[in-house]
C-alpha positions in Angstrom: 20.5 31.7 55.5 19.5 34.8 57.4 20.4 38.3 56.4 21.2 39.8 59.8 22.4 43.3 60.4 24.6 44.2 63.4 22.6 44.9 66.5 21.8 48.5 67.3 19.7 50.3 69.9 16.3 48.6 70.0 17.8 45.2 69.0 20.4 44.9 71.7 20.3 41.3 73.0 22.7 38.9 74.7 22.1 36.5 71.7 25.7 36.8 70.5 27.1 36.4 74.0 25.4 33.0 74.2 26.1 32.0 70.6 29.8 33.0 70.9 30.4 30.6 73.8 29.6 27.8 71.4 32.2 28.9 68.8 34.9 26.4 69.9 33.0 23.8 71.8 29.5 22.5 72.5 27.8 23.4 75.8 24.7 23.1 77.9 22.3 26.0 78.4 22.8 26.2 82.1 26.6 26.4 81.8 26.3 29.1 79.0 24.0 31.2 81.2 26.4 30.8 84.2 29.4 31.9 82.0 27.6 35.0 80.7 26.6 36.0 84.2 30.1 35.4 85.6 32.1 37.0 82.8 29.7 39.6 81.4 27.2 40.1 84.2 27.7 43.8 84.3 27.1 44.1 80.6 24.1 41.8 80.2 21.5 41.2 83.0 20.3 37.7 81.9 17.9 35.5 83.7 18.0 31.8 83.2 14.6 31.8 81.5 15.8 34.6 79.1 18.9 32.5 78.3 16.8 29.5 77.5 14.4 31.5 75.4 17.3 33.0 73.4 18.8 29.6 72.9 15.5 28.2 71.6 15.3 31.2 69.2 18.9 30.6 68.0 17.9 26.9 67.4 14.8 27.9 65.5 16.9 30.3 63.4 19.3 27.5 62.6 22.3 29.1 64.4 22.6 26.2 66.9 21.6 22.6 67.0 20.6 20.6 70.1 21.2 17.0 70.8 19.4 15.3 73.7 21.8 13.5 76.1 20.1 11.0 78.3 21.0 10.9 82.0 20.2 8.2 84.5 17.3 9.1 86.8 17.3 12.6 85.5 15.7 14.4 82.6 17.8 14.5 79.4 20.1 17.4 78.9 20.5 19.3 75.6 24.0 19.6 74.2 24.1 22.7 72.1 26.4 23.2 69.2 27.0 26.1 66.8 25.9 25.4 63.1 27.8 26.6 60.1 25.1 29.3 59.7 25.6 30.3 63.3 29.4 30.4 62.8 29.0 32.7 59.9 26.5 35.0 61.7 28.8 35.1 64.8 31.9 35.9 62.8 30.1 38.6 60.7 28.9 40.2 64.0 32.3 39.8 65.6 34.0 41.7 62.8 31.5 44.6 62.6 31.6 47.7 64.7 28.7 48.4 67.1 26.3 51.3 66.3 27.0 54.8 67.3 25.0 54.8 70.5 26.8 54.7 73.8 24.5 51.9 75.0 25.3 49.8 71.9 29.0 50.4 72.5 28.8 49.6 76.2 26.9 46.3 75.6 27.9 45.0 72.2 31.4 46.3 71.8 32.5 45.0 75.3 31.0 41.7 74.3 32.9 41.7 71.0 36.1 42.4 72.9 35.4 39.5 75.2 35.3 37.1 72.3 38.1 38.7 70.3 40.4 38.3 73.3 39.2 34.7 73.7 39.4 33.6 70.1 41.2 36.3 68.0 43.4 38.5 70.2 45.3 39.9 67.2 42.1 41.6 65.9 41.5 43.7 69.1 43.4 46.8 67.8 41.4 46.8 64.6 38.2 46.5 66.5 39.1 49.6 68.6 40.0 51.5 65.4 36.7 50.5 63.7 34.6 51.4 66.7 36.4 54.8 67.1 35.8 55.5 63.4 32.1 54.6 63.8 31.8 56.9 66.8 33.5 59.7 64.9 31.1 59.3 62.0 28.1 59.5 64.4 29.6 62.6 66.1 30.0 64.3 62.7 26.4 63.4 61.7 25.0 64.7 65.0 27.1 67.9 64.8 25.7 68.5 61.3 22.1 67.9 62.5 22.7 70.3 65.5 24.0 73.0 63.2 20.8 72.8 61.1 18.4 72.9 64.0 16.8 76.3 64.7 17.6 77.8 68.0 14.0 77.6 69.2 14.2 73.8 68.9 15.6 73.8 72.5 14.6 70.2 73.5 15.9 68.7 70.3 19.1 70.7 70.7 19.4 69.5 74.3 19.0 65.9 73.3 21.6 66.2 70.5 24.1 68.0 72.8 23.7 65.2 75.3 24.3 62.5 72.7 27.3 64.4 71.4 28.8 64.6 74.9 28.2 60.9 75.4 29.9 60.0 72.2 32.8 62.2 72.8 33.3 60.6 76.1 33.0 57.1 74.4 35.9 58.1 72.1 38.0 59.0 75.2 36.9 55.8 76.9 37.9 53.8 73.8 41.4 55.3 73.9 41.7 54.5 77.7 40.2 51.0 77.4 42.5 50.0 74.6 45.4 50.3 77.0 44.0 47.1 78.8 44.9 45.1 75.7 48.4 46.4 74.9 
C-alpha cells in the first residue's frame, strides 16, 4: 500500500483524472485519454503518450490492473480496471482539499468537482467548504509571513502580495463557482 499525500504544486498530474474514470467501470487507455481531453481539456493538457505513460505508472503502483483483450487481425487491447488500492487512493484524494496555490486549485479542485458531480454529488458543498477553509488558512499564513518581512525585502514582499491577491480572488471564485452546483 502506498502512502500518498494530496498533490500540490510540483506534483500536479492528471493521474487522478485518468484513475477516476475507472471508478465505476473498466476502460481502454485511448477512451480514457479522449474523455479527459473532452471533459477536462482546459484543465489538463494531456497527450496520448502522456496518458499511456501515466496509466503504465498507475499499473506499476498497483492502482490499476490491465487485461489483454485479443482482437481479430488487430493487436490486443488492454482493458484497464481500478484495483482496491487504486479505489482507496482515489477516494482519499477525492475527499481531501487541494493545496493553497491557485494552480493546484484550478487543476486539482476542478478535477475533484468533476468526479464529485459524477459519483457523489451530495459531497460538492462540503468540498467547496473544505477548499475555502484551505485557502483561508494559506491566506492567513501568507499575511503573517508578509507582516514579518522587513520593508527592504521588496521582491519577497511583491511575491507574497501577488500570491495573496491570487488566493483572495480564488476565495471569491469559489463562492461564484459554487452557484453552478446549487
